[in-house]
N, C-alpha and C positions, 0 to 999 in steps of 0.2 A: 568384550569387541566393545573400541567408542567408538563412536561415529562422529566426528568432527565439521559440524556445521557452519553454514558463514554465522550463524547467530552467537556459539559458542565463540568465531573465530574472534567477534566485535567483540565479546564480553573479555576475552583474555586481555584484548589488543587495549582496552580499557583499563583494564587493573596495574597493566604493563608500564602505562605511560601513564607517570606520576605527574612529571610536566611536559604536560600537554601542550601542543603548538599553540599559537596565540590564534589560529584558523577557529579552533575550536570556539570561540567566542564569539567571532563572528555568524553573523544572520545567514541562514540558507538563502537568505535571496542573494544577498553581496557577493554569496560562494558558486551561485548557478549553480547549487546540487539537484537532481533530479528533472522532471519537465518542465518544470514551472518557467514559462516565457518563453521558451526554447522551442515546443512545435505544439502543436494540437493534441489537448487533453485527449486520450480514448477514454470515455466513459459510456456508457447505457442509461436508458430509461428507465424506471422502473416499471413503465407499464411494456418495456419489448418484453417479447416472447425469449422462453428458458433457451431455448436452442439459438437463437439470433446471438444473444449473450456468448453463449459456449463457442460458436463458431466466429465470434472477433476476438473472443481470447485466444483462440485458435490461427486466427489470419494475423492479428500482432504479434503473436510469439509471448505473450504477457501472460502473468499468474495471478494478477489482481485486477478486478475493472469498478473502479467505481458506479453506482447506481445512482440518480439523483431525480429529484420530482422535474413537477414541469414549472417552478421557477429557478433550475439550475442548483435545487441545494445536495449536497451529500445525504441521502439517507442509510445507506447501506452499501456494503460491498460485494463484492461474490469474488469470490476465489479457488482456483484449481480446484484447490479440493475437494469444495461444493459437490463435484460432477459426481462424488463415489455416494453420495445420501442417492443417486440415479440405480445404484444397484437394487436398491431398498424396493424396486418397482413402481418408479414411482417415473416411467417413460412417457405417462398420460400427458404428464405434464411440459411436455414441451415445447409444444403449439402455445400454452397460457402464458399468462402474462409471469416475469420473475416476481412476482409481488406473492404470486397465487404459491408459486413454488418453496419460495424464502419462508411463507408462513405454517409448513409444513417441519421446517426443522426444530429439532429439538431444543438445539442450541444454538443461539446466532451469532453468527461473524460480525465483533464489535468491531468498527470502524474505527484508526487514532486518526486524528489530524492533527499539524500542525498549520501553522502560519508566517508569512516569509520573515518578520523580524524575527521568529523564534531563532536562537542558537543552536550551532550544528551540537551540540554538550545535550544542548537539554532535549533533541531530538530523539540523538543517541539514547541518552540515560530513559525516553520514554519506551524507544522501539525495546529494548533490555529489560524494561522491568514489565511490559507487559508480553513480551512474547513473539513479535508481530515483526514479519519481515516488506512489508509495505505502509507508509504514510501517505494521506492524502492531504494533501496542501491545499488551503482553502481559504480565502478573504476573507473580511471580517460581517459580509454577508453569508458566511458558509458557501457561497457559493465553489466549485473544484475548479484547481487553478493549478495543480499538475500532481505529480505521484512521484516521493523519492523510496527506492529500495535498499535495503540490507547493502544490495552489489553498487550501487549510487556511493554509497558510503563508504565500503572499504575500498575499493576504487581509486576514491579522492583521499582517503588515510593514506596507501600504498606510495601517492604521487606530494604528500607533503613533505618538505622539508622540515625537522626537526625545530 
């Protein structure tokens, strides 16, 4: 059995699109991809409780939440798969700050960022290289300005004419 997920679909599309549309050379800001400038960015403080972060994921039906410090800079991400770590008898951390819970993880979830002037092509290439489903959009101060998902990119590609 071969499972064809969004990452593999995007990888396939990038291989077969030899003459990519000009839109791939435009910036993500020009293209209006993701949530940058469209709506309030859903993020959490690194000092918020683990239960607050999990309820935020559920409330907004999102899979990734940027974790920011008290200066608004992205310092980490919490992804829906991190909740499986709770199964390892870590329920005592639900009311503690998310940073304490993240310190227990053997492997941290590296957050990948892009800036508004990055081209669609460069963002896609990094997502494929690091096998990530979400990229955090930051400004020159590393402050969180939005999120771009694989779904956003696939939806955009399917709407672009040659």
